[in-house]
Jmol script that loads the backbone (N, CA, C; Angstrom):
load data "model"
ATOM      1  N   MET A   1     237.019 -40.504 -14.891  1.00  0.00           N
ATOM      2  CA  MET A   1     237.997 -41.337 -14.222  1.00  0.00           C
ATOM      3  C   MET A   1     237.654 -41.412 -12.735  1.00  0.00           C
ATOM      4  N   LYS A   2     237.636 -42.632 -12.228  1.00  0.00           N
ATOM      5  CA  LYS A   2     237.354 -42.835 -10.823  1.00  0.00           C
ATOM      6  C   LYS A   2     238.618 -42.592 -10.012  1.00  0.00           C
ATOM      7  N   ARG A   3     238.490 -41.781  -8.979  1.00  0.00           N
ATOM      8  CA  ARG A   3     239.624 -41.511  -8.094  1.00  0.00           C
ATOM      9  C   ARG A   3     239.492 -42.362  -6.836  1.00  0.00           C
ATOM     10  N   THR A   4     240.605 -42.874  -6.376  1.00  0.00           N
ATOM     11  CA  THR A   4     240.635 -43.586  -5.111  1.00  0.00           C
ATOM     12  C   THR A   4     241.060 -42.598  -4.044  1.00  0.00           C
ATOM     13  N   ILE A   5     240.162 -42.354  -3.112  1.00  0.00           N
ATOM     14  CA  ILE A   5     240.397 -41.369  -2.061  1.00  0.00           C
ATOM     15  C   ILE A   5     240.705 -42.081  -0.749  1.00  0.00           C
ATOM     16  N   ILE A   6     241.693 -41.584  -0.033  1.00  0.00           N
ATOM     17  CA  ILE A   6     242.031 -42.057   1.306  1.00  0.00           C
ATOM     18  C   ILE A   6     241.591 -40.960   2.266  1.00  0.00           C
ATOM     19  N   LYS A   7     240.823 -41.331   3.301  1.00  0.00           N
ATOM     20  CA  LYS A   7     240.315 -40.330   4.239  1.00  0.00           C
ATOM     21  C   LYS A   7     240.903 -40.522   5.624  1.00  0.00           C
ATOM     22  N   CYS A   8     241.222 -39.403   6.267  1.00  0.00           N
ATOM     23  CA  CYS A   8     241.656 -39.428   7.659  1.00  0.00           C
ATOM     24  C   CYS A   8     240.480 -39.967   8.482  1.00  0.00           C
ATOM     25  N   PRO A   9     240.725 -40.965   9.323  1.00  0.00           N
ATOM     26  CA  PRO A   9     239.632 -41.544  10.102  1.00  0.00           C
ATOM     27  C   PRO A   9     239.094 -40.603  11.177  1.00  0.00           C
ATOM     28  N   HIS A  10     239.819 -39.533  11.479  1.00  0.00           N
ATOM     29  CA  HIS A  10     239.377 -38.604  12.528  1.00  0.00           C
ATOM     30  C   HIS A  10     238.598 -37.416  11.963  1.00  0.00           C
ATOM     31  N   CYS A  11     239.186 -36.709  10.995  1.00  0.00           N
ATOM     32  CA  CYS A  11     238.552 -35.479  10.507  1.00  0.00           C
ATOM     33  C   CYS A  11     237.981 -35.601   9.095  1.00  0.00           C
ATOM     34  N   GLY A  12     238.280 -36.696   8.398  1.00  0.00           N
ATOM     35  CA  GLY A  12     237.754 -36.899   7.057  1.00  0.00           C
ATOM     36  C   GLY A  12     238.524 -36.197   5.956  1.00  0.00           C
ATOM     37  N   ALA A  13     239.694 -35.616   6.265  1.00  0.00           N
ATOM     38  CA  ALA A  13     240.516 -34.976   5.231  1.00  0.00           C
ATOM     39  C   ALA A  13     240.847 -36.004   4.154  1.00  0.00           C
ATOM     40  N   GLU A  14     240.819 -35.582   2.902  1.00  0.00           N
ATOM     41  CA  GLU A  14     241.021 -36.499   1.785  1.00  0.00           C
ATOM     42  C   GLU A  14     242.443 -36.412   1.217  1.00  0.00           C
ATOM     43  N   TYR A  15     242.963 -37.570   0.854  1.00  0.00           N
ATOM     44  CA  TYR A  15     244.298 -37.688   0.276  1.00  0.00           C
ATOM     45  C   TYR A  15     244.247 -38.617  -0.925  1.00  0.00           C
ATOM     46  N   LEU A  16     245.170 -38.429  -1.841  1.00  0.00           N
ATOM     47  CA  LEU A  16     245.399 -39.360  -2.932  1.00  0.00           C
ATOM     48  C   LEU A  16     246.562 -40.268  -2.525  1.00  0.00           C
ATOM     49  N   ALA A  17     246.596 -41.465  -3.072  1.00  0.00           N
ATOM     50  CA  ALA A  17     247.617 -42.441  -2.695  1.00  0.00           C
ATOM     51  C   ALA A  17     249.033 -41.893  -2.850  1.00  0.00           C
ATOM     52  N   GLY A  18     249.259 -41.094  -3.883  1.00  0.00           N
ATOM     53  CA  GLY A  18     250.593 -40.537  -4.128  1.00  0.00           C
ATOM     54  C   GLY A  18     251.051 -39.565  -3.063  1.00  0.00           C
ATOM     55  N   GLU A  19     250.126 -39.072  -2.240  1.00  0.00           N
ATOM     56  CA  GLU A  19     250.496 -38.175  -1.137  1.00  0.00           C
ATOM     57  C   GLU A  19     250.997 -38.965   0.064  1.00  0.00           C
ATOM     58  N   ILE A  20     250.637 -40.233   0.146  1.00  0.00           N
ATOM     59  CA  ILE A  20     250.952 -41.031   1.330  1.00  0.00           C
ATOM     60  C   ILE A  20     251.997 -42.108   1.047  1.00  0.00           C
ATOM     61  N   PHE A  21     251.844 -42.818  -0.066  1.00  0.00           N
ATOM     62  CA  PHE A  21     252.748 -43.917  -0.394  1.00  0.00           C
ATOM     63  C   PHE A  21     253.925 -43.427  -1.232  1.00  0.00           C
ATOM     64  N   LEU A  22     255.094 -43.994  -0.981  1.00  0.00           N
ATOM     65  CA  LEU A  22     256.284 -43.714  -1.786  1.00  0.00           C
ATOM     66  C   LEU A  22     256.307 -44.714  -2.939  1.00  0.00           C
ATOM     67  N   PRO A  23     256.394 -44.254  -4.181  1.00  0.00           N
ATOM     68  CA  PRO A  23     256.270 -45.152  -5.342  1.00  0.00           C
ATOM     69  C   PRO A  23     257.213 -46.349  -5.318  1.00  0.00           C
ATOM     70  N   ASN A  24     258.485 -46.146  -5.035  1.00  0.00           N
ATOM     71  CA  ASN A  24     259.437 -47.258  -5.082  1.00  0.00           C
ATOM     72  C   ASN A  24     259.163 -48.286  -3.994  1.00  0.00           C
ATOM     73  N   SER A  25     258.735 -47.835  -2.831  1.00  0.00           N
ATOM     74  CA  SER A  25     258.398 -48.777  -1.762  1.00  0.00           C
ATOM     75  C   SER A  25     257.093 -49.487  -2.068  1.00  0.00           C
ATOM     76  N   PHE A  26     256.148 -48.760  -2.610  1.00  0.00           N
ATOM     77  CA  PHE A  26     254.825 -49.308  -2.875  1.00  0.00           C
ATOM     78  C   PHE A  26     254.887 -50.467  -3.865  1.00  0.00           C
ATOM     79  N   VAL A  27     255.566 -50.292  -4.976  1.00  0.00           N
ATOM     80  CA  VAL A  27     255.643 -51.353  -5.987  1.00  0.00           C
ATOM     81  C   VAL A  27     256.804 -52.308  -5.759  1.00  0.00           C
ATOM     82  N   GLY A  28     257.681 -51.993  -4.822  1.00  0.00           N
ATOM     83  CA  GLY A  28     258.821 -52.848  -4.535  1.00  0.00           C
ATOM     84  C   GLY A  28     259.968 -52.608  -5.506  1.00  0.00           C
ATOM     85  N   GLN A  29     261.095 -53.163  -5.170  1.00  0.00           N
ATOM     86  CA  GLN A  29     262.288 -53.041  -6.008  1.00  0.00           C
ATOM     87  C   GLN A  29     262.978 -54.407  -6.115  1.00  0.00           C
ATOM     88  N   PRO A  30     262.342 -55.370  -6.804  1.00  0.00           N
ATOM     89  CA  PRO A  30     262.974 -56.679  -6.938  1.00  0.00           C
ATOM     90  C   PRO A  30     264.156 -56.631  -7.899  1.00  0.00           C
ATOM     91  N   THR A  31     265.193 -57.356  -7.551  1.00  0.00           N
ATOM     92  CA  THR A  31     266.378 -57.450  -8.415  1.00  0.00           C
ATOM     93  C   THR A  31     266.817 -58.915  -8.465  1.00  0.00           C
ATOM     94  N   ASN A  32     267.680 -59.223  -9.399  1.00  0.00           N
ATOM     95  CA  ASN A  32     268.247 -60.572  -9.527  1.00  0.00           C
ATOM     96  C   ASN A  32     267.157 -61.650  -9.441  1.00  0.00           C
ATOM     97  N   ILE A  33     266.162 -61.526 -10.279  1.00  0.00           N
ATOM     98  CA  ILE A  33     265.044 -62.460 -10.274  1.00  0.00           C
ATOM     99  C   ILE A  33     265.460 -63.749 -10.989  1.00  0.00           C
ATOM    100  N   ILE A  34     265.310 -64.870 -10.302  1.00  0.00           N
ATOM    101  CA  ILE A  34     265.669 -66.170 -10.864  1.00  0.00           C
ATOM    102  C   ILE A  34     264.377 -66.944 -11.106  1.00  0.00           C
ATOM    103  N   LYS A  35     264.223 -67.417 -12.361  1.00  0.00           N
ATOM    104  CA  LYS A  35     263.022 -68.153 -12.742  1.00  0.00           C
ATOM    105  C   LYS A  35     263.371 -69.576 -13.145  1.00  0.00           C
ATOM    106  N   GLY A  36     262.442 -70.477 -12.880  1.00  0.00           N
ATOM    107  CA  GLY A  36     262.630 -71.890 -13.203  1.00  0.00           C
ATOM    108  C   GLY A  36     262.249 -72.202 -14.636  1.00  0.00           C
ATOM    109  N   ARG A  37     262.262 -73.482 -14.963  1.00  0.00           N
ATOM    110  CA  ARG A  37     261.953 -73.934 -16.323  1.00  0.00           C
ATOM    111  C   ARG A  37     260.538 -73.574 -16.754  1.00  0.00           C
ATOM    112  N   ASP A  38     259.632 -73.516 -15.814  1.00  0.00           N
ATOM    113  CA  ASP A  38     258.242 -73.168 -16.121  1.00  0.00           C
ATOM    114  C   ASP A  38     257.989 -71.663 -16.003  1.00  0.00           C
ATOM    115  N   ASN A  39     259.057 -70.899 -15.961  1.00  0.00           N
ATOM    116  CA  ASN A  39     258.998 -69.436 -15.839  1.00  0.00           C
ATOM    117  C   ASN A  39     258.392 -68.960 -14.525  1.00  0.00           C
ATOM    118  N   ASN A  40     258.378 -69.824 -13.520  1.00  0.00           N
ATOM    119  CA  ASN A  40     257.920 -69.394 -12.206  1.00  0.00           C
ATOM    120  C   ASN A  40     259.084 -68.794 -11.427  1.00  0.00           C
ATOM    121  N   ILE A  41     258.797 -67.880 -10.542  1.00  0.00           N
ATOM    122  CA  ILE A  41     259.842 -67.205  -9.773  1.00  0.00           C
ATOM    123  C   ILE A  41     260.333 -68.135  -8.669  1.00  0.00           C
ATOM    124  N   LEU A  42     261.620 -68.404  -8.678  1.00  0.00           N
ATOM    125  CA  LEU A  42     262.238 -69.246  -7.653  1.00  0.00           C
ATOM    126  C   LEU A  42     262.770 -68.394  -6.508  1.00  0.00           C
ATOM    127  N   SER A  43     263.394 -67.288  -6.842  1.00  0.00           N
ATOM    128  CA  SER A  43     263.922 -66.398  -5.806  1.00  0.00           C
ATOM    129  C   SER A  43     264.221 -65.027  -6.403  1.00  0.00           C
ATOM    130  N   TYR A  44     264.390 -64.075  -5.522  1.00  0.00           N
ATOM    131  CA  TYR A  44     264.786 -62.735  -5.934  1.00  0.00           C
ATOM    132  C   TYR A  44     265.392 -62.009  -4.750  1.00  0.00           C
ATOM    133  N   GLU A  45     266.116 -60.974  -5.041  1.00  0.00           N
ATOM    134  CA  GLU A  45     266.668 -60.104  -4.007  1.00  0.00           C
ATOM    135  C   GLU A  45     265.895 -58.790  -4.061  1.00  0.00           C
ATOM    136  N   GLY A  46     266.172 -57.916  -3.152  1.00  0.00           N
ATOM    137  CA  GLY A  46     265.489 -56.628  -3.139  1.00  0.00           C
ATOM    138  C   GLY A  46     264.234 -56.686  -2.292  1.00  0.00           C
ATOM    139  N   SER A  47     263.320 -55.786  -2.577  1.00  0.00           N
ATOM    140  CA  SER A  47     262.135 -55.663  -1.734  1.00  0.00           C
ATOM    141  C   SER A  47     260.854 -56.000  -2.479  1.00  0.00           C
ATOM    142  N   ASP A  48     259.884 -56.499  -1.728  1.00  0.00           N
ATOM    143  CA  ASP A  48     258.560 -56.795  -2.247  1.00  0.00           C
ATOM    144  C   ASP A  48     257.708 -55.531  -2.094  1.00  0.00           C
ATOM    145  N   MET A  49     256.469 -55.595  -2.542  1.00  0.00           N
ATOM    146  CA  MET A  49     255.559 -54.457  -2.405  1.00  0.00           C
ATOM    147  C   MET A  49     255.306 -54.169  -0.923  1.00  0.00           C
ATOM    148  N   ASP A  50     255.241 -52.895  -0.564  1.00  0.00           N
ATOM    149  CA  ASP A  50     254.917 -52.472   0.800  1.00  0.00           C
ATOM    150  C   ASP A  50     253.555 -51.792   0.743  1.00  0.00           C
ATOM    151  N   LEU A  51     252.518 -52.513   1.131  1.00  0.00           N
ATOM    152  CA  LEU A  51     251.151 -52.039   0.963  1.00  0.00           C
ATOM    153  C   LEU A  51     250.581 -51.409   2.231  1.00  0.00           C
ATOM    154  N   GLU A  52     251.432 -51.150   3.213  1.00  0.00           N
ATOM    155  CA  GLU A  52     250.964 -50.517   4.442  1.00  0.00           C
ATOM    156  C   GLU A  52     251.832 -49.303   4.752  1.00  0.00           C
ATOM    157  N   GLU A  53     251.184 -48.226   5.120  1.00  0.00           N
ATOM    158  CA  GLU A  53     251.907 -46.981   5.405  1.00  0.00           C
ATOM    159  C   GLU A  53     251.255 -46.293   6.598  1.00  0.00           C
ATOM    160  N   GLN A  54     252.049 -45.569   7.341  1.00  0.00           N
ATOM    161  CA  GLN A  54     251.537 -44.731   8.431  1.00  0.00           C
ATOM    162  C   GLN A  54     251.633 -43.284   7.985  1.00  0.00           C
ATOM    163  N   TYR A  55     250.667 -42.479   8.419  1.00  0.00           N
ATOM    164  CA  TYR A  55     250.643 -41.089   7.997  1.00  0.00           C
ATOM    165  C   TYR A  55     250.061 -40.239   9.121  1.00  0.00           C
ATOM    166  N   GLN A  56     250.515 -39.011   9.200  1.00  0.00           N
ATOM    167  CA  GLN A  56     249.947 -38.063  10.156  1.00  0.00           C
ATOM    168  C   GLN A  56     249.177 -37.014   9.377  1.00  0.00           C
ATOM    169  N   CYS A  57     247.907 -36.867   9.690  1.00  0.00           N
ATOM    170  CA  CYS A  57     247.026 -35.958   8.965  1.00  0.00           C
ATOM    171  C   CYS A  57     247.579 -34.539   8.979  1.00  0.00           C
ATOM    172  N   ASP A  58     247.559 -33.919   7.823  1.00  0.00           N
ATOM    173  CA  ASP A  58     248.058 -32.553   7.680  1.00  0.00           C
ATOM    174  C   ASP A  58     247.155 -31.530   8.363  1.00  0.00           C
ATOM    175  N   PHE A  59     245.917 -31.911   8.689  1.00  0.00           N
ATOM    176  CA  PHE A  59     244.944 -30.957   9.207  1.00  0.00           C
ATOM    177  C   PHE A  59     244.663 -31.118  10.698  1.00  0.00           C
ATOM    178  N   CYS A  60     244.526 -32.370  11.177  1.00  0.00           N
ATOM    179  CA  CYS A  60     244.205 -32.571  12.601  1.00  0.00           C
ATOM    180  C   CYS A  60     245.330 -33.261  13.370  1.00  0.00           C
ATOM    181  N   ASN A  61     246.423 -33.609  12.681  1.00  0.00           N
ATOM    182  CA  ASN A  61     247.608 -34.254  13.266  1.00  0.00           C
ATOM    183  C   ASN A  61     247.354 -35.664  13.805  1.00  0.00           C
ATOM    184  N   THR A  62     246.234 -36.279  13.462  1.00  0.00           N
ATOM    185  CA  THR A  62     245.967 -37.656  13.874  1.00  0.00           C
ATOM    186  C   THR A  62     246.834 -38.605  13.060  1.00  0.00           C
ATOM    187  N   LYS A  63     247.468 -39.552  13.740  1.00  0.00           N
ATOM    188  CA  LYS A  63     248.247 -40.578  13.048  1.00  0.00           C
ATOM    189  C   LYS A  63     247.310 -41.717  12.684  1.00  0.00           C
ATOM    190  N   PHE A  64     247.462 -42.237  11.458  1.00  0.00           N
ATOM    191  CA  PHE A  64     246.635 -43.360  11.031  1.00  0.00           C
ATOM    192  C   PHE A  64     247.411 -44.254  10.074  1.00  0.00           C
ATOM    193  N   LYS A  65     246.916 -45.495   9.931  1.00  0.00           N
ATOM    194  CA  LYS A  65     247.521 -46.464   9.026  1.00  0.00           C
ATOM    195  C   LYS A  65     246.659 -46.587   7.789  1.00  0.00           C
ATOM    196  N   VAL A  66     247.320 -46.817   6.662  1.00  0.00           N
ATOM    197  CA  VAL A  66     246.628 -47.068   5.403  1.00  0.00           C
ATOM    198  C   VAL A  66     247.134 -48.402   4.875  1.00  0.00           C
ATOM    199  N   LYS A  67     246.192 -49.300   4.573  1.00  0.00           N
ATOM    200  CA  LYS A  67     246.533 -50.594   3.983  1.00  0.00           C
ATOM    201  C   LYS A  67     245.919 -50.648   2.592  1.00  0.00           C
ATOM    202  N   ALA A  68     246.756 -50.863   1.593  1.00  0.00           N
ATOM    203  CA  ALA A  68     246.285 -50.948   0.209  1.00  0.00           C
ATOM    204  C   ALA A  68     245.975 -52.400  -0.142  1.00  0.00           C
ATOM    205  N   THR A  69     244.936 -52.594  -0.903  1.00  0.00           N
ATOM    206  CA  THR A  69     244.582 -53.904  -1.433  1.00  0.00           C
ATOM    207  C   THR A  69     244.643 -53.801  -2.943  1.00  0.00           C
ATOM    208  N   ILE A  70     245.497 -54.607  -3.546  1.00  0.00           N
ATOM    209  CA  ILE A  70     245.706 -54.533  -4.990  1.00  0.00           C
ATOM    210  C   ILE A  70     245.453 -55.906  -5.603  1.00  0.00           C
ATOM    211  N   THR A  71     244.802 -55.918  -6.737  1.00  0.00           N
ATOM    212  CA  THR A  71     244.662 -57.152  -7.500  1.00  0.00           C
ATOM    213  C   THR A  71     245.163 -56.882  -8.913  1.00  0.00           C
ATOM    214  N   PHE A  72     245.682 -57.904  -9.528  1.00  0.00           N
ATOM    215  CA  PHE A  72     246.157 -57.796 -10.899  1.00  0.00           C
ATOM    216  C   PHE A  72     245.351 -58.751 -11.761  1.00  0.00           C
ATOM    217  N   LYS A  73     244.962 -58.289 -12.922  1.00  0.00           N
ATOM    218  CA  LYS A  73     244.224 -59.111 -13.869  1.00  0.00           C
ATOM    219  C   LYS A  73     244.966 -59.068 -15.194  1.00  0.00           C
ATOM    220  N   THR A  74     245.115 -60.211 -15.816  1.00  0.00           N
ATOM    221  CA  THR A  74     245.776 -60.246 -17.126  1.00  0.00           C
ATOM    222  C   THR A  74     244.814 -60.778 -18.176  1.00  0.00           C
ATOM    223  N   ASP A  75     244.899 -60.208 -19.348  1.00  0.00           N
ATOM    224  CA  ASP A  75     244.158 -60.650 -20.518  1.00  0.00           C
ATOM    225  C   ASP A  75     245.130 -60.693 -21.686  1.00  0.00           C
ATOM    226  N   GLU A  76     245.010 -61.707 -22.507  1.00  0.00           N
ATOM    227  CA  GLU A  76     245.880 -61.790 -23.676  1.00  0.00           C
ATOM    228  C   GLU A  76     245.509 -60.682 -24.643  1.00  0.00           C
ATOM    229  N   TYR A  77     246.517 -60.022 -25.152  1.00  0.00           N
ATOM    230  CA  TYR A  77     246.313 -58.936 -26.104  1.00  0.00           C
ATOM    231  C   TYR A  77     246.532 -59.478 -27.501  1.00  0.00           C
ATOM    232  N   LYS A  78     245.591 -59.249 -28.359  1.00  0.00           N
ATOM    233  CA  LYS A  78     245.700 -59.709 -29.743  1.00  0.00           C
ATOM    234  C   LYS A  78     245.637 -58.493 -30.659  1.00  0.00           C
ATOM    235  N   ASP A  79     246.723 -58.240 -31.334  1.00  0.00           N
ATOM    236  CA  ASP A  79     246.788 -57.147 -32.298  1.00  0.00           C
ATOM    237  C   ASP A  79     246.209 -57.657 -33.613  1.00  0.00           C
ATOM    238  N   ILE A  80     245.307 -56.922 -34.197  1.00  0.00           N
ATOM    239  CA  ILE A  80     244.661 -57.389 -35.425  1.00  0.00           C
ATOM    240  C   ILE A  80     245.643 -57.525 -36.579  1.00  0.00           C
ATOM    241  N   PHE A  81     246.808 -56.918 -36.490  1.00  0.00           N
ATOM    242  CA  PHE A  81     247.788 -56.984 -37.569  1.00  0.00           C
ATOM    243  C   PHE A  81     248.879 -58.022 -37.310  1.00  0.00           C
ATOM    244  N   ASP A  82     248.827 -58.742 -36.184  1.00  0.00           N
ATOM    245  CA  ASP A  82     249.876 -59.707 -35.844  1.00  0.00           C
ATOM    246  C   ASP A  82     250.034 -60.822 -36.867  1.00  0.00           C
ATOM    247  N   ASP A  83     248.927 -61.452 -37.265  1.00  0.00           N
ATOM    248  CA  ASP A  83     249.010 -62.642 -38.105  1.00  0.00           C
ATOM    249  C   ASP A  83     248.635 -62.408 -39.562  1.00  0.00           C
ATOM    250  N   GLU A  84     248.290 -61.207 -39.874  1.00  0.00           N
ATOM    251  CA  GLU A  84     247.842 -60.936 -41.232  1.00  0.00           C
ATOM    252  C   GLU A  84     248.784 -59.950 -41.908  1.00  0.00           C
ATOM    253  N   GLU A  85     248.911 -60.132 -43.182  1.00  0.00           N
ATOM    254  CA  GLU A  85     249.661 -59.147 -43.964  1.00  0.00           C
ATOM    255  C   GLU A  85     248.694 -58.060 -44.341  1.00  0.00           C
ATOM    256  N   TYR A  86     249.033 -56.837 -44.033  1.00  0.00           N
ATOM    257  CA  TYR A  86     248.133 -55.723 -44.321  1.00  0.00           C
ATOM    258  C   TYR A  86     248.499 -55.154 -45.685  1.00  0.00           C
ATOM    259  N   VAL A  87     247.518 -55.046 -46.535  1.00  0.00           N
ATOM    260  CA  VAL A  87     247.733 -54.496 -47.876  1.00  0.00           C
ATOM    261  C   VAL A  87     246.834 -53.290 -48.023  1.00  0.00           C
ATOM    262  N   SER A  88     247.454 -52.190 -48.405  1.00  0.00           N
ATOM    263  CA  SER A  88     246.689 -50.955 -48.638  1.00  0.00           C
ATOM    264  C   SER A  88     246.365 -50.864 -50.103  1.00  0.00           C
ATOM    265  N   LYS A  89     245.114 -50.571 -50.421  1.00  0.00           N
ATOM    266  CA  LYS A  89     244.710 -50.405 -51.815  1.00  0.00           C
ATOM    267  C   LYS A  89     244.903 -48.950 -52.204  1.00  0.00           C
ATOM    268  N   GLY A  90     245.806 -48.711 -53.111  1.00  0.00           N
ATOM    269  CA  GLY A  90     246.076 -47.360 -53.565  1.00  0.00           C
ATOM    270  C   GLY A  90     245.002 -46.873 -54.523  1.00  0.00           C
ATOM    271  N   GLU A  91     244.836 -45.601 -54.601  1.00  0.00           N
ATOM    272  CA  GLU A  91     243.832 -45.025 -55.520  1.00  0.00           C
ATOM    273  C   GLU A  91     244.483 -44.511 -56.762  1.00  0.00           C
TER     274      GLU A  91
END
end "model"
wireframe off; spacefill off
backbone 0.3
color backbone group
């Protein structure tokens, strides 16, 4: 498994994203999502993703900013049993 490491720009101390970013702020907390006829988002309340955080290094006390870059990719999932009737042959 590939780990994404965040490094202090001054001393090189390593951090994982979960040490710096707060989960609820990072992914946002959208509520009351209103969608149009084409299922596109028209409006919502709450918060969007917060991809920037400030942190003070635990080792050298240097303050630094971290900006996350996230992309989402979707692929249609096809279950092999969705359209077929599965029959087991008993012995």
